[in-house]
N, C-alpha and C positions, 0 to 999 in steps of 0.2 A: 308203830310210835318208835321215833329214834332213839339209840341207847344214851344213856346218861354219860355224860363227859368223863366221870372216872370210870365208869363202867367200860368203856370203848379203851380207855388205855390199858387197862390191866392185861388183856391177850397181847397187846404188844409187848408190855413189860415182860411177860412170860416168856415169850419166843425170843425176845432179845437176850433175856438171861441165860436162856438154854444154850443159844448160841456162842454167847461171850465167854461162857464158863470155862471153855478148853484154854484159852490164853491164861486165865487167872490159875489154873492148876498146873500151869508150865511146869515150875519147879518140882512139884512130887510127881509127874509125870516123868522128867528126865532123871529124877533121883530113883525111882522105881524099876527104869529100864537099865539103870548103871549097877553099880557094886553095893547098893543097900541089901539089906536082909532080905530073900524072897525075891530078888530083882534078877533081871536077865544077865547081868554080867558085863553089860557092853561099858565100852571105854568111856570116857566123858565126851569125846569127840563124836563118835557114834552115836551116842543119847543123844546128845544136842541134834545131831543131823537128823533123828527121827522125829524131835520135835520139831525142828524147822519145816520137816517134810508135811507135818499134821497142819499147821499154820500156814504152809505156802499153798496147799491145797484149798484152805479156807480161803484165803486173800484169792486164789483164783476163780472161785465161786462168785464173791462179790464182783470183780471186774467183769465176769462175764455176762451177769443178771442185773447189772446197774441199771440198764434203761429196758428190762424185757419183764419186770415186776407187774406192772398193769397188764401189759399184754398177756401175760401166761395165768396170772389171777394170783393174788397174795395168799389167799388160803390153799390153792393147789400147791403153789411153790413151799409154804411153810411146813405142810404135810410131809412133803417130799423130802425135804431138807431135814427134818426130826425122823421121818423113818430111816433116811441114810446114816443120820447119827447113831441111831439106836442099832443097825445092823454093822457099821463098822466100828464103833467102838466095842461090840459085844464079840465081833470076831478077835477084836485084838486082846480083848480079856480072857477068851477062850482057849487062847493057844500060848504055847512057848516057843514056836516056830518063829525067828525073826522075821523072816519075809512074810509070812502071814499077819505079824504084828504091824508090821509098816505097811502094807496093804490096807490093814484094817485104820491105823491112824490117817491115811490118804482118803479113804472113803468117809470115814466120821467127819473128817476137816471139812471135806468138800459140804458135808450135810450141816455142818455149823455154820459156815461161811453162807449156804444158802438161807438158812433161818436168820441171822446176822442182815443180810441184805434185805429181806423182807421187811423187818423189824425197823430198818435204819429208813425206809422209804416211808411207812406208816408215820413214823416219829417225824419226820419233815414236815409231812403233809398237815400235821396238825397246827392250832393255833399257838400252843404253847412247846414247843419242841424242847427247851431247856428243860422243862418241868417234867417231860417224859423222859429223857434222857437220865436225868436225876434218878428217878423211879428204877429205870432199868439198871444203872450202876448200883443202887443201892442194893438191889435183889440181888445181884451177882455177888456182891462183895460179901452179903450175908451169906449166903450160899457156900460161898468158897471159905469163908471163914469157919464156919460149922465145919466143912469137910476136913479142913487143915487139923482142926481139933480130934476129929473122930479117926480118920484113916490112921494114923501112927499107931492107935490102940487095938488095930484089927490086924489080922494074920491072914493077909491075901495075896501076899508079893505084887509084881507088877500089874496083877488083874484089877485091882481094889480102883485107882483113879480112873481106869477106861470103862468099869462097872458103873462108877459114879456118873460119867457124861451119860451112860446109855439111858441110866435110871431117869438124870435131870430132862434129857429129850421125851422119855416116856411122859413123864409128868407134865409135859409143856404141850403135847400132842392134843389134849384136849381143848387148850385154849386158842390153838390154829384155827379150829372151824368157828371160833367167835370172833375173828378179826372184824373191824368196822366194816360197814355194808359197804361203804363206798371203795373201799380196796378190792371187793371181791370181783371175780372174773366175770365179765359181761356187764360191769356196772363200771364204767370208765369215768374218771374225775371229769368235772366241768372243763379244765382245760386240757384235757387231753389230746385234743386234736390241733393243739399249737404247741407242739414240742418239735419246732422246725432245727433250731439251735441251742447250743448249752448256754445259759447266760452266765455272764461274769467270769468268762473264760480265763483270763489273766490271773485273777485272783484266785479262782478254784484251782489253777494249775499249782500256784504259789504254795496254797494251802496243801495240797496234797502231798507235794514233794516234800515240805517241810515236815508234816506229820510223819512220813515214812521214815525220815532221819530221828526223829523225836522218838517214835517206838521203836525204833531200832536199838538206839543208845541204852534205852532204860531196859529192853528185854534181853539185850547183850549181859545186863549184870541179872535182870531177875532170873533169867535161866541158870545162873552161875552162883544164886546166892545159896542154894542148897549145899552145894560144895564148901563155898566160903565159910557158912557156918559150922560146918562139920570139921573140916580141915584145918582154917584158919582160927575160926573163934573157938574152937572147942567144944560145941553143942552136941548132946546125944540127939538122935532123931525125934525123940518125946519134946526134948525142949526146943529143938528148932521148929517143929510143928506148932508149939505154942506161941513162939517168936511171930510166925507168919499169921497165926490166928488173930493175935492182938495188933499185929499191923493191919490187916484186914478190917478188924474192928474200928481201928483209926480211919481206915476207908470209910466206913459208913458214918463216921461222925463228919469227915470232911464232905462227903456227899450230902449230908443234911446241914451244912454251913452254906455249901452250894445252893440249894434249894431256897434256904431262908435270905439269903442275899439275892437271888435272882439276877437282875438286871440291874440294880443299883449302882454297882461299881462299872457297869459298861463290861466289854468284854477283854479289852486289851488289857488293863491292870492285873484280872487272876489271871490271864494266859501267860503274860510276859513276866511277873511277878514270881507266880507259880513254878513255872520253868526253871526259874534262876534259883529257887529254892530245891528243887528237884535236883538239878546237877550240884549242888553241894552235898546234898544226902546220899548222891550215887558214890561222889569220891570219899565220903568218911565211912560208908559201909563197906566199898571194896577194900579200903585200906585198914580196915578194924583187925586189932590184933587181940580182941578179946570179946565177951559175951556182951557187955553194956555196950560199948560205940557201935557194935555191928547191929544189936537191937534197937538201939536210939535212931541210927539210920534207918534201918527197914521200917520202924513204926511212922516216923516222921515223913518219909520217902511216901509212902503207900496212905497215909493222910492226904498229901496234896495232889497225889496223881489223879485220882478220881475226880476232883474238884476242877482241876486243868482240862480233863478229858470231855467232861460234861460241857464246859464252855467251848470246847472246839468241836464237839457235835453238835450244839445249838450254831455257832459260826457256819458250820458246812452246811445245816439245814436251811440257814437264812439266804445263802447264794441260790438256792432254786426251790420252789416249792414244791416240783413234782419229785424231790428226793434224789435227784441224779448225782449231786455234787456230795450230799450226804453216803452215798454208796461208795461213790468214786474215792472220796477222800478216806474213808473207813476202811475200803479195801487196801488203800496205800498205807494206811496204818497198819493193816493185818500184814500186808508183804514185810514191813519194816519189824514188825514182830517175829516174822517167819526167819527173817535172816539175822535176828538178834542172837539165838542160842550159839549159831555157829560162828557169829562174829565175837561174842564171848568167848567160846573155848579156844579160838585162834589168839587171841588178845590176850587170855590168860597164859596161855601154852608158851606165848613168845617173850611176853614183857612181865607176867606177874601180874596178882590181882592191884595191887596197889597203883601200878602204871595204868593199867586197865581202866581203873574208875578216875584215874585223872583224865583220860583222853576222852571217854566218855561223858565226863562232866563238860568237858572243853564244846564237844558235840553239840550238848544240849544248850549251852548259852549261845551256840551259834545258831542254834534253829528259833531261839525265843526271838531274835530280831524280824525274821519274814512273819511269823507268826502273828506277832503284836503290830506289825505293820498290816496284816490284810484284815486284822479286828478292829483296827482304826479307821480303814479304808472304806469297808463292809460291815459297820456296826449294825444296819438295821435290815428289813425285810425290802422288798422290790416295790415302788409305789403303789398305795393301794387306794382306791377312792373312799372319802369318807371319814378318815382318820388323819391325825398328825400327832407326832409324839417325839421326843428325844431318844436317844439311843438308850437312855436308862429307864425309858418309860413314861416318864412324866408327862401330863398333858400339856401341850403347848398351843392349844389352837386361837388362845386370844393375845398371844404375846403381840402382835403387830398392834391390833386395837387397841389393846390396854395402856400401852407405851405412846399411843399417838402417833405412830408410824404411818408412813402412807401406805394405801391398800396396795398388796402383793409384795411387801417388804418382809418375806420370810426369812429369817437367820439362818445361815447355813449350819448344817448338824454335823459336818464330820466327813461326809463322802459327798461324790457328785451327785447332783440333786438336780430335779427338774421344778421349775416353778410354773404352777399350773393356775392359769387365769378364771376368775369367776363366770360360771356357766347363767346367763340371762335366764330366768323362768319367765315364760311369756306363751303366747299362742302360736309361736313360730315352730314348725314341726320339726326343725332339725338344728338346734343350737351346735354352734361351732367349737370346737376345744383347741385351743392354741398352747402347744408346748413350746418353751423359750429355754434359751442357756439361762443359767442363774446370773450371768452378767447383763443381760438385756432386760430393758425397762418393761413393763407389762402396760399395754394398752389401757386406756381410760375405761372404765367400766362404770354403769349406775349403779344404785344402792340396790339391792333385793334381799329377799327374808335370808338368814343366817342359815335355813335349812338347805338352800339350794347351793351350797357352795361345796366345791371340791376342794380338799387338801391334800398334802403328801406326808410321807412317811419321812 
């Protein structure tokens, strides 16, 4: 008996959350590597470089495995990634030698990137990738928020965040064996034999490049948020952990709103407007001179960020049902995340926090343009027989007939579409299917039962 839809998505959510957690814990990782009590005493630049090495290793795993998940097997790769997370982060937690800590971060980061790649491919293959990504981000935000409340109250030095990541991987390991059967090794997808070329190359490349800059700008501030809160806003470590926990709690609310909205607003509005709001919050948080503006910027920023990210994940998944663009765009985002801490420390060291926030805000506003353009141009999945819908998901199968329009006059839905002729049902063994450009008239067809018509997305 095939697994129920909700049961099938839960293992994907667990693996996704475990792999994505390292990026959410970056501020506390960098802080514990620096001069915080019990830390390793590294300078801000060196601590940021270690965080960048962790996330760069994660991005490398995603870029390497983008097209190999089906071939190797999702279950096998997920288990290998989670085991690497456990081994690498346990090594980083169990030693105070900086070279071994760096090695553990690189190993654990590669494992987290592997787990995230497997989950991204599985999410993209689902009929509701936006809902699955929302559940994954919801789980990640809840876990990170709980850790930000607990870790400052424990006395474990730099080992605490790494031990938490290793435990998260161990908890997700049983779920890796219950990934959907269609993704297991030896059970290729029905379309596994037709992966000659990557679809929507221009849109996918623009999306990946913009997501790299989008993630780098935000993570440049996220990696420095702990230092800003301690040095500029005057918060204690416990108060700073509370701010981050509340901010990630706002992220939970934001993800809930994204799940409730679904595709009602399309993707362009949440991505474009949300990125503009994030740019404002980044500037406010970086230039804050007190606890209130700092906390306001952090909470509002972290509330909107997962909303936009969930729509970006869904947009990448819609470009290729086999999940390759989802992995490539996600890996590009991880590459930007990896460069973020180093970019943040360089900007802060040469220009100061307020000017750093202004520069990062401008970068985010610049990325909003191509991201919105791709969302407008590629708002839906590829053409599938038997369905016709608008970008928002509302049924539109009877638009032409109800308005008395001529046969085949299907309205344009925002992207390049194919107009598909009706297929006559009769004794003929092989009816012909004609695909014409949108501007070309359709040949005349005779009436036939409504069930025998093909429509487009």
